[in-house]
C-alpha positions in Angstrom: 39.2 -4.1 33.0 39.4 -0.5 31.8 36.1 0.4 33.5 37.3 -1.1 36.8 40.6 0.8 36.5 38.8 4.0 35.9 36.4 3.3 38.8 39.4 2.7 41.1 41.1 5.9 39.9 38.1 8.1 40.6 37.5 6.4 43.9 41.1 6.9 45.0 41.1 10.6 44.0 37.7 11.1 45.7 38.9 9.3 48.8 42.0 11.5 48.9 39.8 14.6 48.7 37.7 13.6 51.7 40.7 12.5 53.7 42.2 16.0 53.2 38.9 17.6 54.1 38.8 15.6 57.3 42.4 16.5 58.2 41.9 20.1 57.6 38.5 20.2 59.3 40.3 18.7 62.4 43.0 21.5 62.2 40.3 24.2 61.9 38.2 23.1 64.9 41.1 21.8 67.0 41.4 23.5 70.3 44.2 22.5 72.7 43.1 21.4 76.2 45.2 22.3 79.2 46.9 19.3 80.7 46.4 17.1 77.5 48.8 16.4 74.7 48.0 17.2 71.1 47.2 13.6 70.3 44.8 13.4 73.3 43.1 16.6 72.3 42.7 15.5 68.7 41.2 12.1 69.8 38.8 14.0 72.1 37.6 16.1 69.2 37.0 13.1 67.1 35.2 11.4 70.0 32.9 14.4 70.3 32.1 14.2 66.6 31.4 10.5 66.9 29.0 11.2 69.9 27.1 13.8 67.8 26.7 11.2 65.0 25.6 8.5 67.5 23.0 10.8 69.0 21.7 11.7 65.6 21.3 8.0 64.7 19.7 7.1 68.1 16.3 7.6 66.7 16.7 4.6 64.5 16.6 2.3 67.5 12.9 2.5 67.6 12.5 1.1 64.1 14.2 -2.3 63.7 13.6 -2.4 59.9 15.1 1.0 59.3 18.0 0.2 61.7 19.0 -3.0 59.7 18.7 -1.4 56.3 20.4 1.9 57.1 24.1 0.8 57.3 24.1 -0.7 53.7 22.3 2.3 52.4 24.8 4.6 54.1 27.7 2.6 52.7 26.3 2.7 49.2 25.8 6.4 49.4 29.4 6.9 50.7 30.8 4.9 47.8 28.8 6.9 45.3 29.8 10.2 47.0 33.5 9.2 46.8 33.3 8.1 43.2 31.4 11.3 42.1 33.9 13.4 44.0 36.8 11.8 42.1 34.9 12.2 38.8 34.2 15.9 39.4 37.9 16.5 40.3 39.0 14.9 37.0 36.4 17.0 35.1 37.4 20.4 36.6 41.2 19.7 37.0 42.0 21.1 33.5 40.8 24.5 34.6 43.5 24.7 37.2 46.3 22.6 35.6 46.3 23.4 31.9 48.0 26.8 32.2 51.0 25.3 34.0 51.1 22.2 31.8 51.0 24.5 28.8 54.2 26.3 30.0 56.0 23.0 30.5 54.9 21.7 27.1 56.0 24.9 25.4 59.4 24.8 27.0 60.0 21.2 26.0 58.9 21.8 22.4 61.1 24.8 22.1 64.2 22.9 23.3 67.0 23.1 20.9 67.5 19.4 20.7 63.9 18.7 19.5 64.4 19.4 15.8 63.4 15.9 15.1 59.8 16.9 15.9 59.9 19.1 12.8 60.5 15.9 10.8 57.6 14.1 12.5 55.2 17.0 11.9 56.3 18.0 8.4 54.3 15.2 6.6 51.2 16.7 8.3 52.0 20.3 7.7 48.5 21.0 6.2 47.0 20.0 9.4 49.4 20.9 12.2 52.5 22.8 11.1 51.2 26.4 11.3 49.7 25.7 14.8 53.0 24.1 15.9 55.2 27.0 14.8 52.8 29.6 16.2 52.6 27.8 19.5 56.4 27.7 19.9 57.1 31.3 18.7 54.4 33.2 20.6 53.8 33.7 24.3 51.0 31.9 26.1 49.6 34.9 27.9 49.0 38.4 26.6 47.4 41.3 28.5 46.5 43.0 25.2 45.0 39.9 23.6 43.2 37.6 25.9 41.9 35.6 22.9 45.4 34.5 22.3 45.4 32.5 25.5 42.4 30.5 24.3 44.0 30.0 20.9 47.2 28.8 22.5 45.3 26.3 24.7 43.6 25.0 21.6 47.0 24.6 19.8 48.4 22.9 22.9 45.5 20.3 22.9 45.9 19.8 19.1 49.6 19.1 19.3 49.3 16.9 22.4 46.5 14.8 20.9 48.4 14.5 17.6 51.4 13.0 19.4 49.2 10.6 21.4 47.5 9.6 18.2 50.9 9.1 16.5 52.0 6.8 19.3 48.8 4.8 19.3 49.0 4.3 15.5 52.7 3.2 15.4 53.5 1.8 18.9 53.7 -1.7 20.1 51.6 -3.0 22.9 54.4 -2.6 25.5 55.1 1.0 24.5 51.3 1.8 24.6 51.1 0.3 28.1 54.0 2.6 29.3 52.3 5.7 27.9 48.9 4.7 29.3 50.4 4.2 32.8 52.0 7.6 32.7 48.7 9.1 31.6 46.9 7.5 34.5 49.5 8.8 37.0 49.3 12.3 35.4 45.4 12.3 35.7 45.7 11.3 39.4 48.2 14.1 40.0 45.8 16.5 38.3 43.0 15.4 40.6 45.2 15.7 43.7 46.3 19.1 42.6 42.7 20.2 42.2 41.7 18.8 45.6 44.6 20.8 47.3 43.5 24.0 45.5 39.9 23.4 46.6 41.1 23.0 50.2 43.1 26.2 50.0 40.0 28.1 49.1 37.9 26.4 51.8 40.5 27.0 54.5 40.9 30.6 53.6 37.1 31.1 53.5 36.4 29.3 56.8 39.1 31.2 58.8 38.4 34.7 57.4 34.6 34.4 57.8 34.9 33.1 61.4 32.7 30.1 60.4 31.4 27.8 63.1 33.7 27.6 66.1 36.6 29.1 64.4 37.9 32.1 66.3 39.3 34.7 63.8 42.5 36.3 64.9 45.6 37.7 63.4 47.3 34.3 63.8 44.4 32.5 62.1 44.3 35.0 59.2 48.0 34.6 58.8 47.6 30.8 58.7 44.8 31.3 56.2 47.3 33.0 53.9 50.5 30.9 54.6 49.0 27.4 54.6 47.1 27.9 51.3 50.2 29.4 49.6 52.3 26.4 50.7 49.6 24.0 49.5 49.2 25.8 46.3 52.9 25.8 45.6 53.1 22.1 46.4 50.1 21.3 44.1 51.8 23.2 41.2 55.0 21.2 41.8 53.0 18.0 41.7 51.2 18.7 38.4 54.2 20.1 36.6 56.5 17.3 37.7 54.1 14.6 36.6 53.2 16.3 33.4 56.9 16.8 32.6 57.5 13.1 33.2 54.6 12.3 30.8 55.9 14.6 28.1 59.4 13.1 28.4 57.9 9.6 27.9 55.8 10.7 24.9 58.8 12.4 23.3 61.1 9.4 23.9 58.6 6.9 22.5 57.8 9.2 19.5 61.6 9.6 18.8 62.2 5.9 18.8 59.2 5.2 16.5 60.2 8.0 14.1 63.8 6.7 13.8 62.5 3.2 13.3 60.2 4.3 10.5 63.0 6.2 8.8 65.3 3.2 9.0 62.7 0.9 7.3 62.1 3.4 4.5 
């Protein structure tokens, strides 16, 4: 079941990436036609693309064996492409999302009402306490010491994985399912954020370089700046919101377990 859920997750995120690419490709190559509405012009553009594909596949008509085997081969390749796209998005998403997640995590740890976390971590002070205190008390980014950024990311991963391990060691099946569901939603939001950032880069590159039939102009260059900025801001809101929700769930579950363990002592 877990492998099927992971396959569905990668396929969904990969499919969202290609849907976004298709939509933005339509926006890039869209050219309004006089006397036609926007919808009619859009469908005409898609019809032209379909005609190009049909003409490219017309050579298969002369070979009946190849014509019968080509559709399933193409479908299989499409499924593999979508799955691999989702897998790659999940692999590279930490590069874009971790800096923003780190800031959210740091703010929640440093909250004045989270002193109970000191009680959770204190029994493991030889393993985690120094990293925990340093992470809270020092900034994430330093122009004078770039190595500190890497060290803070390492401490962030260590604290996060410790809390997850603490939950998996002491939680019930119902609590674990709640955490696992939030983690799945968070991973999907990471992949969606990464796909939007990739599209920002592609859109800017295509417009500025006057690629294909794109006609570079002041308006196009302005759109190449405005639209990516809006998409980038939207993507950051997505990843920080979903990660904040995940951290709140982890903290609430950890707090309940900690209080329950103290009561039973």
